[in-house]
N, C-alpha and C positions, 0 to 999 in steps of 0.2 A: 240459059247456058251459063254454068258456073265453071270458070277455069281457075286453076291454082298453080302456083309455082312450088316445086319441091326441089330443094337443093341437097345434094349428097356430098358430105365431107368425109374424108379428106380429098375426094376426087375433084371437088369444085365443079361438079356437073349440076346444072339446073335444068329441069324438064318442066314443061307446062302440060297440065292434064285437064281434061274436060270431064267433070264428074257425071255428065249425062252418058258418057261412053263406058262407065264401069260395068262389068269387070274388064280389065285390059288383058290379063294373062289368066292362068288357071290355078294359081296357088294363093292361099290365104283368102281373107275376106275380100269381096269385090271393093276396089278402091283403096285397099290397104297399102301401106308402104311397100310391102313385098310385091303386091300386084303391080304397082307402078314401077318399081325397080326392074322387075323381070320384063315388063312390056317395053322398057327403054334400054335393054341390054346392060343394066347395071348389076354387077355381081353382089348379091346378098345371099349368104348361105341360108339354107332352109332344109335341113336334114329330114324333117318330118313331113315335108310337102305342104307346109302352111297350116297344119292342123292343131297348133298350140300344144304340141307334145314335146317340144324341145326349146332351146333358147338360142339356137344358132343364128336367128334373124334379129337378134337383139340390136337395137339402135339407141342412140342418145339424142334427145330432142334439144337442140341448141336455141331455136327460136320457133315460136308459133305453137307451143304446147296446147293452147286452147283451141287450136284449129284441127285437133284430132278427136276422134270418137272417145267417149269416156272409157276408162279401163274397167273391164269386168273382172269378176273374182277369179276365173280360171287363168286369165293372163297374169293377174297379180300373184297368184300362187306359183305359177311357172317361173315368173321373173325372179322369185326368191333364190333360184338356183343359177342365175346367170352370172357369168364371170364378168367382173368390172361393173357391177350394178351401181347405178346412181339414182338420185331422186328424180331424174328426168329420163329414166330408161323406159323403153316400150318394146314390145315384140312387133316386128315389122309385119307379121302375118295377121295381127289383130287390130292394129291402129289404123283406122280409116281416115284418110285425108279429107278435110272439109274446108281447107283454107291454106294459105301459104305457110310452109314450114322449112326449117333448116335442120338437117339430121346429120349426125356423125355415125359412120359405120366403124365400130371399134376394131382394132387390129386383132 
């Protein structure tokens, strides 16, 4: 059993997740930031339903970037259109949590 802590800023909400229980919700990849957020009643926009077709689930990784799945080409291409893009940006629907992370949901 592998449990991880995921902190969502600016909400200052930390949830603990068990990766053996992925998927938690029904949007995005199983165990993705979006999956975890929705399962814990944390509002994270997702206009395309978690299909990597928009950028509304854009988050900025503040800590634990290495604890997320590697970015694939389709996510990287889509992120190029995200408002407020940083070097630490990820799409919540695509980044699967594999360890403790701290994330910022941009305004």
